[in-house]
Phi, psi and omega in degrees: 000122178269136181233127179266133179294143178240128187257352176221067186293338183264005180058025175212103192297323179298316180291319178299320179296317180299315180294321180299331181274356184299314181302317179292319179299318179297316180300310182295317180295318180298323180284310191278326188249327183258001174053037179283145176301142191300319183291329177286319178298317180294320177296320177296315179299323180294314180298316178295320179298318178297317179300315180292317181299319184279311188282316186269311185270355172078017179286133177304138185301320180298319178294319179299316179296319180292322178298317178296320178297319177297321177296319179299313180297319181289333176287321180290321177230112022255349192293308180301324180296323176294310183300313182302314186282328178289324176291325176300312179297316179299319180297318180298316182289332179285320184299323187256008175092353181298320184292328179294322178291322177300316177302317180295325181292322176293321177296332178292330175289314176202140175273351183286122183296328180294318179289325175298318178299317179298315183291315186281304189287316184275302187287305183293321179296323180297326178297314180292328175296315181292325183277323187229315184065205174050046174093345183301311184298320180293320180296315183290307185290326177299318180294319180293317181297320176300316179296331180279353176109005177288147177293157179304319180295315180295314181299317181291305185296318182288325174298323179290318179296318181295329184273063180234292185305328180279349195297323184298334179251020182291165179050049179056044173082015184305316181299320181289320178298317178295321179298318178295321182295319185277337182261339185077007179278155185296132184299315183289328176293318177296316178301316180295318183292316177297325178288355174253004176248309188287331179304328175301321183276339173292333174277320184288316188302317177301320176296316180298319181299311182290325176298318180297331182270313191248356183082173184298315182296315178297328178289314184294336179291338181236025185302326179299317180293321178298318180296318178300312181298316183290312182293320181290345171270317186294319183296309175299326178300315178294311186295312183292318181293329183270331187242000176231305182145185188275352195290314188248017185303304184291322182297311180295312183298319182291321179296316178297317182294314178300312181298317181295318182292317180296316179296319181295321181289345176286337181247354182217136171220148181294154180295322179251120183265125173275087182268190186301317184296314180291324183294331182300333180292341181284333184298125185270163185294343182293348182277343193292334183260005183280131176262119183263159171283108185276120177250116182293144179232157176268165178286114185297326182295329180272353183267356179055050181261121179280164178297322179299316178296321182296324180276346184306313181300321183281328174293317177299318177300314182299314182296312184290323178296320178295314179299316181296336182273349182286137182303321182297315180290323176300314180297322179298313180294320179295330179290335178285310178197127174205133185240121176251123182247116178282128182279097179298135181091359178224319184301120177060021176255345175265124184251117171286141186241156173300150006269009178296324175230160182293321180222155180310134185225126179281129180277125175285151177220087184230128176266116183262100182269065178271062190297330181295324185265001179290146180302326180298329177290322174299320178294319179298315179297317179299319181295317180295312180297316179296320178299317179295318180292333177276357175102006177286145171273166178298324179295319178294320179298317179297318180297315181291330177294319178295320177297323178293319178300316179296324182294320188258011188300318181289327177295320177296320177299319181294314180302315180298317180294321178298315179295325178299318177298315181299315181290325177297314180296327179292310185283336180275344180090003178299319180293322179295323177299317177296320179295319179296329178297320177294328184287352181271010188269003172060235184296339179271010184296331178302322177283310185286331175294323175296317178294335175297318175298320177300315179296320181299317179289321177301325181280316189264337182082009185212130174294326176298312180295320179295324177292321176294321185291311189245000183302311181292325177296318178299316180296312182298315181294319179299317179296321179293328183265000180078021178264165178287121176299325178298317181297311186284327175295320177293322179298328178300319181283317181292319176292326181298329184298332181282344175279348183298327185284346180247000179290144190299321182297316180295321179295320178294318177301314180297316181296323180290315182297328182262008179056044180235037180299136182102353180242029181299326178297322178296320179295317179301315179296325181295320188261348190299312180301315182299320180296310181295315182297315180293322177297319177297323178293322174298316178300322177296317178298317179297320178297319177296318179293334181278324192236338193244116171294150000274004180298330181299334180289348179280343184289130179290128181258000000 
């Protein structure tokens, strides 16, 4: 049975748009205001979403169920697979004291918590975004920040804020490559245009990050270091995206930024150091009732662990994640084994209709279980090798893996439910209805089109998915309004990066990495303003590039 999507089922577009937004509204409200556990909130949103898709939008119930099932599978692999294995590695390093030495080594570079945050969350996180993406940077940096003494709320929220500017070129350029594929626009032109938008925010975000943590005064005390980190990231980001392509933008920029910041801190330190004692005042009272997963550790000083050994698991992780992210190695692993399962009863039976697409288009529904080439498998291999090198036996590794599964079980349930909501809205057309509402804004479309990208990532949890979802709509609308399709397609990706910090999957990853499961609503409230404000600033820049000289000269022709 073929089913065509309907974008105004109530014959009143405003009302249809309002109804289409109910599942997302319920999810956000349940998390932020009613303090519902994330897996329960996501389950409620899913049930309501299925009801609206079937009853209001006319989607066959069987198709709605299959779409949700595809979302559940896609949430578990690759996102859940990443979360499970990164927490496993972190647990191994914590149990034997390696992580304690790593913390001390970072403190050896600088004792200032603001500079540690800059180095770990912004610079180090950008590397993992460029190499793997899909939740890896938030999981890694959140875990490290917790180990350094940051509160769960600070570690989660600040890791999410830092993971913005690199997202458009994450996973070796996957979002840009996907955007080119769905729009038919030139890959290098899109890479160049995004590379003329995000460098402004690569300079701004580090300042914003430290301001969110330490306030204006705390930020101004270390502005030279922030400027070094931001500029040394932004310049390579611009050069590589404009003169090479989207593949290595984040990897090169993050390495340059990390190196520049470390070298700068060897010759400069702030007059006032935010050390442990001063930093303790930042911890808010909301932490006092939190019950953490207590992992016993040994005394690192008595374990004779060198700094090189302490960094070994994370260096191994970085190398393997990078290798796993290269297209050549991915193809090699997929050639060994990769399983594609076509979802019978859904695949190519849902038809997207104009004006979302130029001509009716059948939506594919295939679950690609390429587990060997998933970033999570690279993390798993790194964890096993690191565990053996740290002296764990296979029996001990198996035991700790089971303990990790028990620890993250609710987070995995939440991730699966979140993805189910995202896939349901995609196949039912609820997301397209919301997108079309943004497209009705005329001359203000440069702003609202950018916010559409933000909404896409907030809904799907992925800049790649948001580009696939709204890329063709951005191109079509831009052509109708006389705007540059390259500009607006790029704005979808650049605006989308600011939605990354509020998407439900990222928040769950952050809560799991920081062992603050059950407080996803607190994290959402912490980052929501920052997400909206930064997205609006991206929209303002895009508007300037569309209408105001000399910014118009930045648009790729």
